[in-house]
N, C-alpha and C positions, 0 to 999 in steps of 0.2 A: 508900734513894735508888734511883730508877729508872735503868736504863742509858740513857745519852744516845745519840741518833741521831748518825751519823757526821758530819752537816752542820749539827748544831744549834748555835746561838749562845746566849749568855747572854740572859736576859730583858731586852728593850729595846735590845739592841745591834743595829746594822744595818751591812751592807756598802755601800760606795759604789762603784758600777760606773763605768767610764770616761766615759760620756756625762754622768752626773750630776756626777761629779767635776769635769769640765771646766766645766760650768755653774756650780758652786759657786765655782770659782776665779775665773770672770768676775765673779760677783756680789761676792765678797769684794774683788776688785781694784778694782771700781768704788767701793764704799763707802770703802775705805782711801785711794783717790785723793782722794775729796772730803774726808775727815777731815784728811788731810795738808795739803790746801790751806787748811784753817781753822786750821793751826798746832799740831795735836795730835801729841805725840811718842809712838812706840810703846814698850811695855814687855812683858816676859814674866814670868810667875810659875811656880812649880813646879806640876806636876800633882798632887803630893802635899803636903799641909799638916797641921799639927798640928790635931787635933780641938778642943783646949782653946782655940786662938786663932781661926783662921779658921772652923773648924767651928762653934763656938758663935756667932761673930759674924755668920755668913752669914744666920741666921734661916730657913734651909730646915729642914723638919721632920726630926727626928732619924731617923725611919724611912726617909727618903730619902737618907741619907748612906751612901756606900760606905766601910766602915771596915776597917782592918787594923792590925797591931802591928809596930813596928820591933823591932830586937834589944835594945833597952834597955826594952822594955815600954810605950813611949808609944803612945797610940792616934792613928792618922793617918787622914786622909780624902782621897779624891779630890776635888779642889776642886768644890764644888757651885755656885758662881757666881764672877764675876770682880771684883765690887765690893769684897768683903771682903779678898781678897788685895791688891788695889791700895790699899785703905786701910792695910793693914799696911805696904806699901812707903812710902806717903806719911808715915806716922808714924814711920818708922825711917830707911831709907837716904836718903829725900828730905826728911827732917825739916827740914834747913837750907836747902833750895832755895827760891828766890824764888817767892812766891805772887802770883797764882793759878797752880796747876799745871794744865797741859792734857795728859792722858795718854790713849792709846788702846790697844786690844788686839784681838787675833783669836785665839781659843783655844777648845778643846772643854771643856765642863763636864759633870759626871756627877751624875745623880740617880736613885737606885733607884726602880723602878716595881713596882706590883702586877701579878700575872699577868693580871688582867682589865683593866688600865689601857690597853694598846695604844699607850703613849707611849714615845718614844725615852728611853733611859737615858743616852745620850751625844749631845750636839749642840753645834755650834759657835755661838759668839756673836762678833759684832763690835760694838764700842761705844766710848764715851769716858767719862772722868771728869773734871769740872772742879772743882778742890779749892781752897778758900781764898777763894771769893767768895760772899757771902750775898745778893747783890742779885737782884732780879727780872730784870735783864739777863743774868745767868748762866743762869737757867732758860730765858729766851727763846733764848739762843744755842744750848743743847743741843737744844731742840725744833726750832729752825730747821735745825740741822745734821742732825738725824735725818731730817727731811723732805726736805732737799736730798740726803741720801745715798739715799733711796728714789727720788728722781727721777733721780739719776745712775745707779742700778742698773736703770733703765728699768721700774720698778714703776708700774703705771697706776692712776689714780683712788685715790690714797691720802689718808688723813685721820688726824689726831691727836685723840683724845679727851683733854681736859684737866680735871683736877679738883684738889681740895685736901684733903688729909687733915685739916687743922685745922678746916675747916668741918664735915666729917662728924662728927668727934669732938665738936666743940662742941655741935652740934644733938642728937646722941644723949645726951650728958651732961645737957643741959638738960631733955630730955623724960623720960629713963629714970632719971636720978638716981644711978646707980652704974655702976661700970666693968664689973662682971660682965655685966650686961644689955647694956651697950653693945657689949662684945666679941661677944656672941651676934648681934647685929644686923649688926655689921661682917662676920661670917662669912657671913651671908646675901648681903650685898652683894658680898664677894669671890667668892663662888661664882655670882653673878649669879642667885641663886634668889629672884627677885622675888615669886613666888607664896608661898613660904614666909615671906618678909618681911612681906607683907600679912596673911597669916593669923596670924602671931605678934603683929603690931600689934593686930589685932581681938580676940585673946584676953587682952590686957593690961588691967588695971583703970585705964585712962586716961580723962581727959576727952575729950569729942568734939573739942575744939580741939587737944589733943596728938596724938590719933590722926590728925587731919587734917594736922598738921605732918609727921608721918612718912610718910604716904601721899604727900604733896606732894614729899617728897624724891625719890621715884622718878621724878618728872616733870620734874626739873631737868636737862633735856638740850636743847641747841639752841644759839642764838646768844648774843650779849652780854646780851640781854634776860633771860636766865635769872638773871644776877646780881641784877637787880632784884627778881625773884620770890623769890630766896633770901634777900634782905635782910629780907623780911617774915616769915621763918620763924625767924630766929635773933636772940637778944637779947644774948648774951654779947660781951664785948670781943674774945675769942679768935675767935669766929665772924665778926665784922664785920672784924676785921683780916685774916682769910683771904681774904674777899671783896675787900678793898681791894687785896691782893697780886695777886689774879687780874685785877682791872681794870688795874692797872699792867702786868701781864704782856701782856695783850691789846693794850695800846697799843704796846708794844715789838714784839710779833709783827706788828702792822700795819706798823711801819717796815721789818721784814724782808720784807714783801710776802707774808705767809703766811695772811692772813685766810681765804681760800677753803678752806684745808685744816685749819682748827681748828674743833672742836666743844666746847662746854662740856659736861661730864658731872660733875655734882656728887655723884653716888653711886658714883663710881669709887674702888674700894679695891684697892690692890695686895697681893699676898701677902707681900711683904717687910715684916716688922714694923718695920724701921728707918726707913721713910720718914716724914718729919716735916712736909712742906709740899706744894708743887706735885707732882702725879703725872700721868703721861700714858701712853697707849698708842697705837700706830700700827696702822691697819688699811688693807687693801686690798679693793676691791670683789670680792665673790665668795668671800672667804676668811672662814670662820666664827670665826676666833680671831686674836688680835693677832699682828703681825709681830714685835713687841717692845715695849719701853717703858722707863720710868725715872721719875725724880723726885728730889726733894731729900732728902737723908739727913744732916742736920746733927749727929746724935748718934753716928753709927757710929764715927768716928775717935776719939771719946772712950774707946771700948773698947780702943783701943790706946795709951791715955794720951797722946793728943795731939789733943784736941778742936778741931775746926774745921769750918766749913760745907763742903758739897759737894753736887754734883748730877751727873747723868749719865744715859745711856741704853745699852741693849743690844738688838741685833737678832738674831733667830734666822735663821741662814743656810738651814736647811732650809726654813723657812717663806717666806723670800724667793724661793727657787727654785720652790716650789709656786705662789706668787703669780704668778711669770712664766709659768707654764703651759707651759714648754718642757722640763721634766725628762725626759720620755719621748719627745721628738721625735727625740732623737739630735743629735749635734753633728758636722757634716761636717768630715772631716779635710782638711788642706791639700792635700798633693801626694804622689804615689806614682810611683816609677820601677819599671816592670816590665821585667826584662831576662832575656835568655837567658845561659847559662853563658859562651858565647864573647864576650859584650859587657859581661861583669862589670866589667872595669877601666874601660872607657868610662863605665859608669853610676856607678861610684864617683867618678870625677873630676867628673862633671856634678853629682852630689848634693852634693859638697863645695863647689862654686862656688855652688849655690843656698842652702846653709846659711849661707855667709858673707854672703849677701844678706838673711838673717833669716828664710828659709822653713823650715818644718818638713817634712822630707822622710823618707818611708818608702821603703826599698829592698826590693824582693821579687823573688826569682827566679821565673820563670813556672812552673817545674817543681814549685814547692811550693804552687800554688794549685789547689784543686779546681774552682772555678767562676770563671773570669776575669771574666765580665761582672758577677756579683754582687759580687765583691771590688772591682772598679774603681768600682762605684757608691758605695763608701764615701767616695770622695775628690772634692774640688773639681776637681782636675786630675790626669790621668794622662799620663805620658810613657813610651813604650815604646822599649826597646832590644832589638830581636828580630832574629835572623838575623846574617849576616855582611857585609851590604852597607854598613854604616856609617851608615845613615839611620835616625835616631830619629823616632818619631812621637808626637804629643801629641793629646789630646782633652780 
């Protein structure tokens, strides 16, 4: 093992400096306010969970789990997502609570990264889980709430791509005939490796009709007309039922006034293997990866011996701040009182009065400042208590 540098951090871990921290708090506060107004109640879960329960149920790859042992020899994990821990709560502590449950969270999650990955191993998520409602109305609610949260956080030009796992699975099963091959092609879709998908299709011993069906799958992106095109490709009851659910979902999203923010994407495949129905991702113009996403996971709670339908979304706080584009612009501080030693008591009294009014006030003795002009420029307002004449000055 090589000797670590003095300031080296573990792979994927990042510091949050004051300007970015302030922006993150503003973003989380905006999303939390919107979620609260939709009636979702906050919960917290432990940072460390049992690998046998939450670790296995999360569907995050095993090599991405941070593992450790407790004193009894049990394998623990740093929580890799929030949906599985909340499913555990819903199936235990809240088992008798009236359904549907509307829960929300704001918490860091942990996923180990490869050295060449360049991705954060710890990041914050804010999101919701709606548990106990299997209707399309529940899916429409969480999608609409996600979009409303983006608007509340001042994200510009946002959009949700909406698909359905049932349609993708049905079409792949019809054409390919077995689950092993279907899994391979779902992996291409999850990785958005469309070149690899097309190449693999061309190499299969399929009829020209079936090859065309798979190639056409990659073109199923756009408005409601996509559902009509999809109906010509799929024959099974499961596939047609998935399209009917999406039509119903679009009707409800129209009632929410979300039409302009919705795009159908029928080759959308999420990385979480527990998704069972509608899935969706949120995007912002200029950002090459999703701000977050979610979907329906009706089988997850069954792993905690309390099966029931559920849907939800999670948003990445770091990506929200990046979408805002203000992370490195700095956040101007409110107010500073710069005083000389002989005016200290007067400055203390004035600062106390301002703080009672809700102002954030920094007190700084002038003798401790190397460059008064540069330091003063950090604040929205500066009040000076200098000299002994009792006259303060502001700028």
